[in-house]
C-alpha positions as CSV (number, residue, x, y, z in Angstrom):
1,M,28.5,10.6,12.1
2,S,25.6,9.1,10.2
3,H,26.0,9.0,6.4
4,Y,22.5,8.0,5.6
5,H,19.3,9.3,7.1
6,L,17.5,6.1,6.0
7,Y,18.5,2.6,5.1
8,A,15.6,0.5,3.8
9,I,15.1,-3.0,2.6
10,G,12.1,-4.0,0.5
11,N,10.8,-5.2,-2.8
12,A,11.9,-3.8,-6.1
13,L,8.7,-3.6,-8.3
14,V,7.9,-1.6,-11.4
15,D,4.3,-0.3,-11.1
16,T,2.0,-0.2,-14.1
17,E,-1.2,1.7,-13.2
18,Y,-4.5,1.6,-14.9
19,E,-7.8,3.4,-14.2
20,V,-10.6,0.8,-14.1
21,S,-14.3,0.6,-13.3
22,D,-15.6,-1.4,-10.3
23,A,-17.2,-3.7,-12.8
24,L,-13.9,-4.4,-14.6
25,L,-12.2,-4.9,-11.2
26,A,-14.9,-7.5,-10.3
27,A,-14.6,-9.2,-13.7
28,M,-10.9,-9.5,-13.1
29,G,-11.5,-11.2,-9.8
30,V,-9.3,-8.7,-7.9
31,S,-9.7,-8.1,-4.2
32,K,-10.4,-4.4,-3.8
33,R,-8.1,-2.1,-1.8
34,H,-5.6,-4.9,-0.9
35,M,-2.5,-6.5,-2.4
36,T,-2.8,-9.9,-4.0
37,L,0.3,-12.0,-4.9
38,I,0.0,-13.5,-8.5
39,D,2.2,-15.7,-10.7
40,N,3.3,-14.9,-14.2
41,T,0.3,-16.7,-15.8
42,Q,-2.2,-14.8,-13.7
43,R,-0.3,-11.6,-14.6
44,T,-0.7,-12.3,-18.3
45,E,-4.4,-13.0,-17.9
46,L,-5.0,-9.8,-15.9
47,L,-3.1,-7.7,-18.5
48,G,-5.4,-9.1,-21.1
49,H,-8.3,-7.4,-19.3
50,V,-6.7,-3.9,-19.4
51,Q,-5.3,-4.2,-22.9
52,G,-5.9,-0.9,-24.7
53,L,-6.3,1.2,-21.5
54,H,-3.9,4.0,-20.8
55,A,-1.0,2.8,-18.5
56,R,1.4,4.8,-16.3
57,R,4.7,3.1,-15.5
58,T,6.8,4.1,-12.5
59,G,9.3,2.7,-10.1
60,G,7.5,1.2,-7.1
61,G,7.8,-1.1,-4.2
62,S,6.5,0.2,-0.8
63,A,9.9,0.9,0.8
64,G,11.3,2.0,-2.6
65,N,8.6,4.7,-2.7
66,T,9.5,5.7,0.8
67,V,13.3,6.1,0.2
68,V,12.6,8.1,-3.0
69,A,10.4,10.5,-1.1
70,L,13.0,11.0,1.6
71,A,15.7,11.6,-1.0
72,Q,13.5,14.0,-3.0
73,L,13.0,16.0,0.2
74,G,16.8,16.3,0.5
75,G,17.7,13.3,2.7
76,Q,20.4,10.6,2.1
77,A,19.0,7.1,1.5
78,F,20.2,3.6,0.7
79,Y,17.9,0.9,-0.6
80,S,18.6,-2.9,-0.6
81,C,16.5,-4.8,-3.1
82,R,16.8,-7.3,-6.0
83,V,16.0,-7.0,-9.7
84,A,16.6,-9.3,-12.7
85,N,18.9,-8.7,-15.7
86,D,16.0,-7.4,-17.9
87,E,14.5,-4.1,-19.2
88,L,12.4,-3.6,-16.1
89,G,15.5,-4.2,-13.9
90,D,17.4,-1.5,-15.8
91,F,14.4,0.8,-15.5
92,Y,14.2,0.3,-11.8
93,T,18.0,0.8,-11.2
94,R,18.0,4.0,-13.3
95,D,15.0,5.3,-11.4
96,L,16.8,4.9,-8.0
97,Q,19.9,6.6,-9.4
98,A,17.9,9.5,-10.9
99,N,16.4,10.1,-7.5
100,R,19.8,10.0,-5.8
101,V,19.1,6.8,-3.8
102,A,22.2,4.7,-3.2
103,T,21.6,1.0,-3.7
104,N,23.1,-2.5,-3.7
105,L,22.1,-2.8,-7.3
106,T,25.1,-0.7,-8.4
107,H,27.5,-3.1,-6.6
108,T,26.2,-6.5,-7.7
109,A,25.3,-8.1,-11.1
110,A,21.6,-8.4,-11.8
111,H,20.1,-11.9,-11.5
112,E,18.4,-14.1,-14.1
113,G,14.7,-14.2,-14.4
114,Q,12.1,-11.4,-14.4
115,T,12.1,-8.2,-12.4
116,G,9.1,-7.9,-10.1
117,S,6.1,-5.9,-11.2
118,C,2.9,-4.6,-9.7
119,L,-0.4,-4.1,-11.6
120,V,-2.1,-1.2,-9.8
121,L,-5.8,-0.8,-10.5
122,V,-7.4,2.4,-9.5
123,T,-11.2,2.7,-9.3
124,P,-13.3,5.9,-9.5
125,D,-13.5,6.1,-5.7
126,A,-9.7,6.5,-5.7
127,E,-9.1,3.1,-4.1
128,R,-6.1,1.2,-5.4
129,S,-6.0,-2.6,-5.7
130,M,-2.7,-4.2,-6.4
131,C,-1.7,-7.5,-8.1
132,T,2.0,-8.2,-7.5
133,F,4.2,-10.5,-9.4
134,L,7.3,-10.8,-7.2
135,G,9.6,-12.3,-9.8
136,A,13.3,-11.7,-8.8
137,T,12.4,-9.9,-5.6
138,S,11.0,-13.1,-4.2
139,Q,14.6,-14.2,-3.9
140,L,15.8,-11.2,-2.0
141,D,18.2,-12.4,0.6
142,R,20.9,-11.4,3.0
143,E,23.4,-10.8,0.1
144,A,21.5,-7.6,-0.6
145,L,22.5,-6.2,2.8
146,H,25.4,-3.8,3.2
147,P,26.3,-4.0,6.9
148,Q,28.7,-1.0,6.8
149,E,25.9,1.2,5.3
150,I,23.4,0.1,7.9
151,A,25.9,1.0,10.6
152,K,26.3,4.5,9.1
153,S,22.5,5.2,9.0
154,K,20.2,7.0,11.4
155,I,17.1,4.7,10.8
156,Y,16.8,1.2,9.4
157,Y,13.4,0.7,7.7
158,M,11.7,-2.6,6.8
159,E,8.8,-3.2,4.4
160,G,6.2,-5.5,5.9
161,Y,5.6,-7.2,2.6
162,L,8.9,-9.0,3.1
163,A,7.1,-11.1,5.7
164,A,5.8,-13.2,2.7
165,S,9.3,-14.2,1.6
166,P,11.3,-16.5,3.8
167,S,14.7,-15.2,2.4
168,G,13.5,-11.6,2.4
169,L,12.2,-11.9,6.0
170,Q,15.5,-13.4,7.1
171,A,17.4,-10.6,5.4
172,A,15.2,-7.9,7.0
173,V,15.6,-9.4,10.5
174,E,19.3,-9.8,10.1
175,G,19.5,-6.2,9.0
176,R,17.5,-5.2,12.0
177,Q,19.9,-7.0,14.3
178,L,22.8,-5.2,12.7
179,A,21.0,-1.9,13.2
180,V,20.4,-2.5,16.9
181,Q,24.1,-3.5,17.4
182,H,25.2,-0.2,16.0
183,G,22.6,1.9,17.8
184,V,20.6,2.6,14.6
185,Q,16.9,3.2,15.1
186,T,14.5,0.7,13.6
187,A,11.2,1.2,11.7
188,L,8.6,-1.0,10.1
189,T,5.4,-0.5,8.0
190,L,2.8,-3.1,8.4
191,S,2.2,-2.7,4.6
192,D,-1.2,-4.4,4.0
193,V,-4.0,-6.3,5.8
194,S,-3.0,-9.4,3.8
195,M,0.4,-9.5,5.5
196,I,-1.2,-9.3,8.9
197,N,-3.8,-12.0,8.1
198,F,-1.3,-14.5,6.5
199,C,2.2,-13.5,7.6
200,R,1.7,-12.2,11.1
201,D,4.6,-14.3,12.6
202,G,7.0,-12.7,10.1
203,L,5.8,-9.2,11.0
204,Q,6.3,-10.1,14.7
205,A,9.8,-11.2,13.9
206,M,10.6,-7.8,12.3
207,I,9.1,-6.1,15.4
208,G,11.2,-8.2,17.7
209,D,11.4,-6.7,21.2
210,G,10.2,-3.3,19.9
211,L,10.8,-0.7,17.3
212,D,11.5,3.0,17.3
213,Y,8.9,3.7,14.6
214,L,5.8,1.8,13.4
215,F,3.6,2.9,10.5
216,A,0.1,1.5,9.9
217,N,-3.2,2.7,8.4
218,E,-6.4,2.4,10.4
219,E,-7.6,-0.9,8.7
220,E,-4.2,-2.5,9.3
221,A,-4.2,-1.4,12.9
222,Q,-7.7,-2.7,13.5
223,T,-6.7,-6.0,11.9
224,W,-3.6,-6.3,14.0
225,S,-5.4,-5.5,17.2
226,G,-8.6,-7.3,16.5
227,E,-10.4,-4.2,17.7
228,T,-12.4,-1.4,16.0
229,A,-12.5,1.2,18.7
230,L,-9.6,3.6,18.3
231,D,-8.6,3.6,22.0
232,K,-8.4,-0.2,22.0
233,V,-6.4,-0.1,18.7
234,I,-3.9,2.4,20.2
235,Q,-3.6,0.3,23.4
236,A,-2.6,-2.7,21.2
237,L,-0.1,-0.9,19.0
238,Q,1.6,1.3,21.7
239,P,3.9,-1.4,23.1
240,L,5.3,-2.2,19.7
241,A,7.2,1.0,19.1
242,R,8.4,4.1,20.8
243,T,6.6,6.1,18.2
244,V,3.5,4.8,16.4
245,C,2.1,6.6,13.3
246,L,-1.5,5.8,12.6
247,T,-2.9,7.2,9.3
248,L,-6.6,7.8,9.3
249,G,-7.3,8.9,5.7
250,P,-9.3,12.1,5.5
251,R,-9.2,12.4,9.3
252,G,-5.4,13.0,9.2
253,S,-3.0,11.0,11.4
254,L,-2.4,10.1,15.0
255,V,1.1,10.1,16.4
256,I,1.6,8.2,19.7
257,F,4.9,8.8,21.5
258,G,6.3,9.5,25.0
259,G,2.9,8.9,26.6
260,Q,1.3,11.5,24.2
261,Q,-1.4,11.1,21.5
262,I,-1.2,13.9,19.1
263,S,-3.9,14.2,16.4
264,V,-2.6,15.9,13.2
265,P,-5.3,17.2,10.9
266,A,-5.4,16.2,7.3
267,V,-4.8,18.6,4.4
268,P,-8.1,18.8,2.5
269,T,-7.9,17.2,-1.0
270,Q,-10.0,15.7,-3.7
271,A,-8.9,12.0,-3.6
272,V,-8.1,10.7,-7.0
273,D,-5.7,7.8,-6.3
274,T,-4.6,6.4,-3.0
275,N,-1.6,4.5,-4.4
276,G,1.6,5.4,-2.6
277,A,0.0,7.5,0.1
278,G,1.2,5.5,3.0
279,D,4.7,5.2,1.5
280,M,4.8,8.9,1.0
281,F,3.7,9.5,4.6
282,A,6.5,7.3,5.9
283,G,9.1,8.9,3.7
284,A,8.1,12.5,4.6
285,F,7.8,11.6,8.3
286,L,11.2,10.0,8.5
287,Y,12.7,12.9,6.6
288,G,11.2,15.2,9.3
289,V,12.4,13.3,12.3
290,T,15.9,13.0,10.9
291,H,16.1,16.7,10.1
292,G,15.2,18.2,13.5
293,M,11.4,18.1,13.5
294,D,9.4,16.7,16.4
295,P,7.0,13.9,15.6
296,A,4.0,16.2,15.3
297,Q,5.8,18.5,12.9
298,A,7.0,15.5,10.9
299,A,3.4,14.2,10.7
300,A,2.2,17.5,9.5
301,L,4.7,17.4,6.7
302,A,3.8,13.8,6.0
303,N,0.0,14.6,5.9
304,R,0.6,17.4,3.4
305,A,2.8,15.2,1.1
306,A,0.4,12.3,1.3
307,A,-2.5,14.6,0.4
308,E,-0.7,15.7,-2.7
309,V,-0.1,12.1,-3.8
310,V,-3.8,11.2,-3.2
311,G,-4.9,14.2,-5.3
312,Q,-3.1,13.0,-8.4
313,H,-2.7,9.7,-10.4
314,G,0.6,7.9,-9.6
315,N,2.5,6.8,-6.6
316,R,5.1,9.6,-6.4
317,L,5.6,13.3,-6.6
318,T,8.4,15.2,-8.3
319,A,11.3,16.5,-6.2
320,E,10.3,20.0,-7.1
321,R,6.8,19.6,-5.8
322,L,8.1,18.1,-2.5
323,Q,10.5,21.0,-2.1
324,V,7.5,23.4,-2.4
325,I,5.6,21.3,0.3
326,L,8.7,21.3,2.6
327,S,9.0,25.1,2.2
328,A,5.4,25.6,3.0
329,C,5.7,23.6,6.2
330,A,8.8,25.5,7.3
331,S,7.2,28.9,6.8
């Protein structure tokens, strides 16, 4: 019997979010809507631009957000990641524990260096632009894997951002191989257009000979396929996974599985901040399919949860709010 509904591997990042104008974003030289990797010197320079602005600090990392969402909904989750022996590392570990997510961090000593962090810049149009200092998470490797826990999981989930790290990619692929050996389903999020443009081979290695679940937004799917027409995009993504979840923003989502294409309408919302929307969608969807929902029902839950995230500032919801959403979908 499976012990975990979801085992994930990804980056451990502490998010610090600021609301900024488009003019300030341009002055900072940040690429809008996308993730940019930065070093510590660049991070210090960028922080100088937002000094004095109100900041929100939360646990982050794409797959980290996803496992927290699944756990808040009531699922059992395990997260493999890497932090440093510093205040941010302590904050991140405590955040996972507070959200009932099991992790390798409680079994191994923290490393020297700095815990990874992400500067999230949200403009008035609700778009988020991310500047990521990987720090300790850039050295994530196979030591973070817990093979016995992978074998006891229903789904093994990989964060596409790991394609940028040789050791992280190796760990993700090794974990995938273990999952397949034990009959555990596999899942991947493409994460960001930058990963597709610069780390496509790594993403392809994580896809391997096919996944059970693939998550992408419309821009990522178009970039992967080199197509803009939706039918051509679907044709390119369909062979990659048994179930493909394509999020379409205010147009809802499209779930492709078993020869079917099911359009799931969006929940109307006033967009405030898109940070964490895709991570929330994946977490809610994977909760759904591991708790008896069919893909269309799971996508409906995921759309509702993602809409709630978009309608507020911050990358996560409270467990109480997610329970309300779950109850509404069940009724």
